[in-house]
C-alpha positions in Angstrom: -0.2 -0.7 -0.2 1.8 3.2 -0.9 0.2 6.6 0.2 1.2 10.4 -1.4 1.6 13.0 0.8 0.7 16.4 -1.0 2.9 19.4 0.3 0.7 22.8 -0.7 3.3 26.1 -0.6 2.2 29.6 -1.1 3.7 32.5 0.9 1.3 34.4 3.2 2.9 37.5 3.7 6.2 39.1 2.2 8.0 42.0 4.6 11.6 43.5 4.5 12.7 45.4 7.1 16.0 48.3 7.4 16.8 49.4 10.4 19.8 51.5 11.6 20.7 50.6 15.1 22.5 53.0 18.4 23.6 51.2 21.6 23.2 53.4 24.2 23.5 51.3 27.4 22.1 47.7 27.7 19.9 48.8 24.8 19.8 49.4 21.1 17.9 52.5 19.4 16.6 51.7 15.9 14.6 53.3 13.0 14.0 52.7 9.4 11.6 51.1 7.4 9.6 47.9 6.2 7.6 47.5 3.5 5.1 44.9 2.8 5.2 43.5 -0.3 2.4 40.5 -0.5 -0.6 40.5 0.4 -0.8 44.0 0.0 2.0 46.7 -0.9 2.5 49.0 2.2 4.6 51.0 3.8 5.6 51.6 7.2 8.3 53.7 9.7 10.0 52.4 12.4 10.6 52.8 14.9 12.0 49.9 18.2 13.9 49.1 21.1 15.9 45.9 22.0 17.7 44.7 24.5 19.5 41.9 26.4 18.4 40.6 30.2 22.1 38.7 31.3 23.7 36.6 28.0 20.6 34.2 27.1 17.2 36.7 26.8 16.3 39.2 24.5 13.8 41.2 24.0 12.4 43.2 21.0 9.6 45.9 20.1 8.2 47.2 17.7 6.5 50.5 16.5 5.4 51.3 12.9 3.4 54.0 11.4 2.0 53.7 8.3 1.6 56.8 5.2 -1.8 56.5 6.4 -0.9 57.1 9.8 -2.3 53.9 11.3 -0.2 53.2 14.5 0.7 49.6 15.1 3.6 47.4 16.7 4.4 44.2 18.0 7.1 43.0 21.5 9.1 40.5 21.5 11.0 37.9 24.5 13.3 35.9 22.6 15.8 33.0 24.2 18.5 31.5 22.6 19.8 28.2 23.3 22.7 27.5 21.8 23.4 24.1 19.4 26.9 24.8 19.2 28.7 27.5 18.0 27.0 28.1 15.2 23.8 26.9 15.4 21.1 27.7 18.2 17.8 27.6 19.4 15.2 30.3 19.9 11.5 30.2 21.4 9.8 33.3 21.2 7.1 34.5 22.8 5.2 38.4 20.7 2.4 40.4 21.0 0.9 42.2 18.1 -1.4 45.3 19.1 -2.8 48.2 17.0 -3.8 52.1 17.8 -7.1 52.0 16.3 -9.0 50.0 13.4 -7.5 49.4 10.8 -9.8 48.0 8.0 -7.8 47.2 5.4 -5.4 44.8 8.0 -8.9 43.8 9.1 -7.3 44.9 12.1 -9.3 46.1 15.5 -7.4 48.5 18.3 -6.3 46.7 21.1 -3.8 43.9 20.7 -4.5 41.7 17.9 -2.0 39.0 18.5 -0.4 36.4 19.6 2.4 34.2 19.0 4.2 31.9 19.8 7.5 30.4 17.9 10.4 28.1 17.9 13.6 29.4 15.2 16.4 27.4 14.9 19.0 29.9 13.9 22.1 29.7 12.4 25.5 32.0 12.5 26.6 32.2 8.8 29.3 34.9 10.1 30.1 37.0 12.9 27.1 39.9 11.5 25.4 37.4 8.8 22.0 34.1 9.6 19.4 32.0 7.8 16.7 30.8 10.0 13.9 28.4 9.7 10.8 28.6 12.5 7.3 26.7 13.4 5.4 29.4 13.9 1.6 29.8 16.0 -0.5 32.6 15.8 -3.8 33.8 17.3 -5.8 36.2 16.6 -7.1 38.3 19.6 -9.6 40.6 20.5 -11.8 42.8 19.0 -9.3 41.5 15.8 -10.4 38.0 16.8 -14.3 38.4 16.3 -13.7 40.4 13.3 -12.0 37.6 11.7 -13.9 34.7 12.6 -17.4 37.2 12.0 -15.7 37.0 8.5 -15.4 34.0 8.7 -11.9 33.0 8.4 -9.1 31.1 10.2 -8.3 32.7 13.8 -5.5 31.0 14.5 -2.9 29.8 12.0 0.6 28.1 11.8 3.4 28.6 10.2 6.8 27.8 8.6 8.7 30.9 8.1 12.1 31.4 6.6 14.6 34.3 6.3 17.8 36.0 7.2 19.3 38.6 8.8 22.3 41.0 8.8 24.7 43.7 9.8 26.8 46.3 8.1 
């Protein structure tokens, strides 16, 4: 008896960020731009801060302002568990928010989504890395009710791939 397993791959969203960072004390202040390529194109100004608590626990928080003036953001806590000198397992917990309802994004004001991520990151060089991740997201509050009323899923689990580098 043979079985066929079909995998359906589609890109749910594509986003690029370019930020400049300046370390002040134990935190890094960030400013830059975010470009959403899909599902719809939009450009955002980015302001953020990231830091560490000890050697393995990190945090980051970002605020995004769209061309229309919509203010949204996200925050994450990250634990870095070294497997080898270049390979890390990074459990992450995040929370998204919006200052106002954004109809184009099916978002209501308040907390919009909670996210749990298990990321496997490989450091190619001191300033470049690649990663793959399993991401589970659950919509929250008014955003959850809005999306559920539209008949769409209020939670999802996806595989993500990406890369990061610094100059």
